[in-house]
C-alpha positions in Angstrom: 0.0 -0.1 -0.2 1.7 3.0 -1.1 -1.2 5.7 -0.3 -3.7 5.8 2.2 -6.2 8.5 3.1 -8.4 8.6 5.9 -11.4 10.8 7.0 -11.8 11.2 10.6 -15.1 12.4 12.6 -13.7 14.1 15.7 -14.7 16.8 18.3 -12.2 19.4 19.3 -12.4 19.9 23.0 -10.8 23.0 24.9 -7.3 22.2 24.2 -8.2 21.1 20.6 -9.8 24.4 19.9 -6.8 26.1 21.3 -4.6 23.8 18.9 -6.6 25.1 16.0 -6.4 28.7 17.1 -2.6 28.2 17.2 -2.6 26.8 13.6 -4.6 29.5 12.4 -2.0 32.1 13.9 0.6 30.2 12.3 -1.1 30.2 8.8 -1.6 33.8 9.1 2.2 34.2 9.6 2.4 32.1 6.4 0.2 34.3 4.6 2.0 37.4 5.6 5.5 35.8 4.6 4.0 34.1 1.6 5.7 31.0 2.7 5.0 28.1 4.9 5.8 28.3 8.7 7.7 25.5 10.9 5.2 24.1 13.3 6.7 24.2 16.5 5.4 20.9 17.9 8.8 19.1 18.9 7.1 15.6 18.9 6.1 16.1 15.2 7.7 18.9 13.6 6.3 20.0 10.3 5.0 22.9 8.4 1.7 25.0 8.3 1.1 26.3 4.7 -0.7 29.7 3.8 -3.9 27.8 2.3 -6.0 25.2 3.3 -4.8 22.8 0.7 -8.2 20.9 0.1 -11.6 22.4 -0.8 -13.8 22.6 2.4 -10.7 22.7 4.7 -9.1 25.7 6.4 -5.8 24.4 7.6 -3.2 22.3 6.0 -0.6 20.9 8.5 2.3 18.6 7.4 3.6 16.6 10.4 6.8 14.5 10.1 6.3 11.0 10.4 2.6 11.1 9.9 1.9 13.0 6.5 -0.6 15.9 5.4 -3.6 16.8 7.9 -6.4 19.0 6.7 -8.6 20.5 9.5 -12.1 22.0 9.3 -12.7 25.2 11.6 -16.3 25.9 10.2 -19.5 24.1 11.3 -19.6 20.5 10.4 -20.9 19.7 7.0 -22.8 16.1 6.5 -20.5 13.7 4.5 -17.3 15.7 5.0 -14.6 14.5 7.9 -13.6 17.0 10.2 -10.2 15.9 9.5 -8.6 14.7 6.5 -5.4 12.9 6.7 -3.1 11.8 3.9 -0.7 9.4 5.4 2.9 9.4 4.5 4.3 6.9 2.0 7.4 6.3 3.6 5.6 5.8 7.0 3.3 3.5 5.5 6.3 1.3 4.0 8.7 1.4 7.0 7.0 2.2 10.2 5.2 -0.6 11.1 2.2 -1.0 9.1 -1.0 0.6 8.2 -3.0 -0.2 11.6 -0.2 0.9 13.9 0.3 4.2 11.9 -3.5 5.1 12.2 -3.5 4.2 15.7 -0.5 6.6 16.2 -2.1 9.3 14.2 -5.5 9.0 16.2 -3.2 9.0 19.6 -1.6 12.2 18.6 -4.7 13.9 17.8 -6.2 12.9 20.9 -3.1 14.4 22.9 -3.9 17.7 21.1 -7.3 17.8 22.5 -9.5 16.1 20.0 -12.2 13.3 20.6 -12.0 10.7 18.0 -15.5 9.3 17.0 -14.7 7.4 13.8 -11.9 6.7 11.1 -12.8 6.0 7.4 -10.7 5.0 4.4 -11.2 7.7 1.7 -8.7 6.7 -0.7 -6.2 3.8 -0.9 -3.4 3.2 -3.5 -2.5 -0.5 -3.9 0.7 -1.5 -5.9 3.2 -4.1 -6.9 6.7 -3.3 -8.0 8.4 -5.7 -10.7 11.6 -5.9 -12.6 10.7 -5.5 -16.4 14.0 -5.4 -18.4 13.6 -3.2 -21.3 10.4 -1.7 -19.9 6.7 -2.1 -20.8 5.5 -0.8 -24.3 2.4 0.4 -25.8 2.3 -2.5 -28.2 2.3 -5.0 -25.4 -0.7 -3.3 -23.9 -2.7 -2.8 -27.2 -2.2 -6.6 -27.7 -2.8 -8.1 -24.5 -4.5 -5.8 -22.0 -8.1 -5.9 -21.2 -10.0 -3.7 -18.8 -13.2 -2.2 -17.9 -11.8 1.4 -18.3 -12.5 3.3 -21.2 -9.9 6.0 -21.3 -5.9 5.8 -21.3 -3.0 7.8 -21.7 0.6 7.3 -22.4 3.4 9.3 -20.7 6.7 9.8 -22.7 10.0 11.5 -22.1 12.2 12.0 -25.4 9.9 9.7 -27.2 10.6 6.8 -24.7 7.6 5.4 -22.8 7.9 6.1 -19.1 4.3 5.2 -17.9 0.7 4.6 -18.7 -2.6 5.8 -17.4 -5.5 3.8 -17.6 -9.0 4.8 -16.5 -10.1 8.4 -15.9 -8.6 10.3 -12.9 -12.1 11.0 -11.5 -13.1 7.6 -11.9 -13.4 5.3 -8.7 -10.7 3.1 -9.9 -7.6 4.7 -11.5 -4.6 2.4 -12.8 -1.2 3.7 -13.5 1.8 1.6 -14.9 5.1 3.3 -14.8 9.0 3.1 -14.4 9.1 3.4 -10.8 13.1 3.8 -10.9 12.9 6.5 -13.2 10.3 8.2 -11.1 12.6 8.1 -8.1 15.6 9.4 -9.9 13.7 12.4 -11.9 10.9 13.3 -9.4 10.3 11.6 -5.9 13.9 10.8 -4.7 12.6 8.3 -2.5 15.8 6.3 -2.4 14.6 4.4 0.7 12.9 2.1 -1.6 16.0 0.3 -2.2 15.5 -0.9 1.4 11.9 -1.9 0.6 12.9 -3.8 -2.4 16.2 -5.5 -0.5 18.1 -4.9 -3.8 19.7 -2.0 -5.6 17.8 -2.0 -8.8 18.9 1.3 -10.5 16.7 0.7 -13.6 13.6 -1.2 -15.4 11.8 -1.7 -12.0 8.1 -0.7 -13.1 4.9 -0.3 -10.8 1.4 -1.5 -11.2 -0.8 0.9 -9.1 -4.4 1.1 -8.4 -5.9 4.3 -6.9 -9.1 3.4 -5.5 -11.4 6.1 -4.2 -14.3 6.4 -1.6 -16.9 5.5 -4.2 -15.3 2.1 -5.1 -15.0 1.3 -1.4 -18.6 2.2 -1.2 -19.6 0.0 -3.9 -18.0 -3.3 -2.5 -20.7 -5.4 -0.9 -20.8 -5.1 1.9 -19.2 -1.5 1.8 -15.8 -0.9 3.6 -16.0 1.7 6.1 -13.4 1.0 8.6 -9.6 0.4 8.5 -9.9 -3.3 9.8 -12.4 -4.1 6.8 -10.2 -2.6 4.5 -7.0 -4.5 5.5 -9.1 -8.0 5.9 -10.4 -7.6 2.2 -7.6 -6.2 0.7 -6.2 -9.6 -0.6 -9.8 -10.0 -2.3 -9.4 -6.4 -3.7 -6.3 -7.3 -5.6 -7.7 -10.4 -7.0 -10.7 -8.6 -8.4 -8.3 -5.7 -9.7 -6.0 -7.9 -11.2 -8.1 -11.0 -12.0 -11.4 -9.3 -13.4 -11.2 -5.5 -13.7 -8.0 -5.8 -15.7 -6.3 -8.8 -17.4 -3.9 -9.9 -19.7 -5.3 -12.2 -22.5 -4.1 -13.9 -25.7 -4.5 -11.8 -28.6 -6.7 -14.1 -30.9 -9.1 -11.5 -32.1 -12.0 -12.9 -30.3 -14.4 -11.3 -28.1 -12.6 -10.5 -24.5 -14.7 -13.2 -22.5 -13.5 -16.0 -24.9 -9.8 -15.0 -25.1 -7.6 -17.2 -23.0 -6.0 -15.6 -20.0 -2.2 -15.3 -20.0 -0.4 -17.3 -17.3 1.2 -13.6 -16.1 -2.5 -12.7 -15.1 -2.3 -15.8 -12.4 1.2 -14.8 -11.3 0.2 -11.2 -10.7 -2.7 -12.3 -8.6 -1.1 -14.9 -6.5 2.1 -12.8 -5.8 -0.2 -9.7 -4.8 -2.3 -12.1 -2.5 1.1 -13.4 -1.0 2.7 -10.2 -0.4 -0.7 -9.0 1.2 -0.4 -12.0 3.7 -3.2 -14.2 2.2 -1.8 -16.6 -0.5 -5.1 -19.0 -0.4 -8.1 -18.8 -2.4 -10.2 -15.6 -1.4 -14.0 -14.7 -1.4 -14.8 -13.3 -4.8 -15.5 -9.5 -4.5 -18.8 -8.3 -5.3 -19.7 -4.9 -6.4 -23.0 -3.0 -6.2 -24.0 -1.7 -9.7 -26.6 0.9 -9.7 -29.0 1.3 -12.6 -28.4 4.0 -15.0 -30.8 6.9 -14.3 -31.2 5.8 -10.7 -33.4 8.2 -8.7 -31.3 7.3 -5.4 -28.0 8.0 -6.9 -29.2 11.3 -8.6 -30.6 12.3 -5.1 -27.4 11.4 -3.2 -25.4 13.4 -5.8 -27.9 16.3 -5.6 -28.0 16.5 -1.9 -24.0 16.6 -1.7 -24.0 19.3 -4.3 -26.7 21.2 -2.3 -24.8 21.0 1.1 -21.6 22.3 -0.8 -23.5 25.3 -2.4 -25.3 26.3 1.1 -22.1 26.1 2.8 -20.5 28.4 0.0 -23.5 30.8 0.4 -23.8 30.5 4.2 -27.4 29.1 4.2 -28.5 26.7 6.7 -32.3 26.8 6.7 -33.6 24.1 4.1 -36.7 26.2 3.0 -35.1 29.7 1.9 -31.9 27.9 0.7 -33.9 25.8 -1.8 -35.6 29.0 -3.2 -32.3 31.0 -3.3 -30.6 28.1 -5.3 -33.6 27.5 -7.6 -33.5 31.2 -8.7 -29.9 31.3 -9.0 -29.5 27.9 -10.8 -30.1 28.8 -14.3 -29.4 31.9 -16.3 -32.5 33.2 -17.9 -31.4 32.2 -21.5 -31.1 28.6 -20.2 -34.5 28.1 -19.0 -36.0 27.7 -22.3 -33.5 24.7 -23.1 -34.7 23.1 -19.8 -37.6 20.8 -21.0 -35.7 20.0 -24.1 -32.6 18.8 -21.9 -34.8 16.7 -19.8 -36.4 14.9 -22.7 -33.2 14.2 -24.1 -32.0 12.9 -20.9 -34.9 10.7 -20.3 -34.4 9.0 -23.8 -30.8 8.5 -22.8 -31.9 6.7 -19.8 -34.5 4.5 -21.9 -37.5 6.3 -20.4 -40.3 7.7 -22.5 -40.5 11.4 -22.4 -43.9 11.7 -20.9 -43.5 8.8 -18.2 -43.9 9.3 -14.5 -41.1 10.5 -12.0 -39.4 7.5 -10.3 -41.9 5.8 -7.8 -39.8 6.5 -4.9 -38.9 10.3 -5.6 -41.8 11.7 -3.6 -40.9 9.4 -0.6 -37.3 10.6 -0.5 -38.6 14.4 0.3 -36.1 17.0 -0.4 -32.4 16.0 -1.6 
């Protein structure tokens, strides 16, 4: 696991509020000097940055040995963690494992005056590094790679392939396949990976990496809402990603389902399960698939956007907020096209233009 972002529900007690005030003072110093300011905490020194760093968060603190913390100081927003933490890659690899690192983060926050109410995984990157003499070519991927993703991109330096992106960056699953040794030398300078690998391979170590966002973790049945659930199901997630979502198959011109799977697919699945501590057969991963045009999905998305808009406008009462947003949602010239756009979308969803609303729409109430 190379990346783990967690959302923490927490209440700032007396000392926690004082801690946030101290960070706000340091942030103001950073803004005045137009440079980040050293965090004075001797246990986990780091930096406070001039901006919040993430939408909906006001404070960005980088703490040595932990990673990046993003704190909210405004009123709580449903569905938005009070504290968002992007854990350090080095700490994940070298400092005792995921569970211990999360426990240390929560203990540190508690010592700063926060009452921890819950921790949820928000993003996780799982990866495998392998030696590929000569690298990986676009031709190889075009011939043998089969995936559910619809988008891909190639990265080149001096016309030499250095990596490939598979799937949209905004999708629940995003895949990266890239030259890790080159990335270390030219960008990240993570020389400590020689210790992780146990050998000093200076070139042609490539990484297969899956970035899993919260919508993917939520789509798994049952959904993954805790760190323990994530760690317990990680081997099965890896098997799904490398044995179902993305596979390598013979290029024989047939439909994907009829193309024999190459042995390397099985090798990747088994090696990943072994590295994750579960080499035996796992439980097939099931994902909840929403119906296209689902009212429930539209309601959930609309409510999330509605809460964000109300937060930006300072509106807390649902009734006047709905009126204000309704008036400001469309420009006058867009109102005439509204009915046409709705009919077009219903045709895309396979509904007749004069049909009724979803049967559960009225039962849901306002978004």
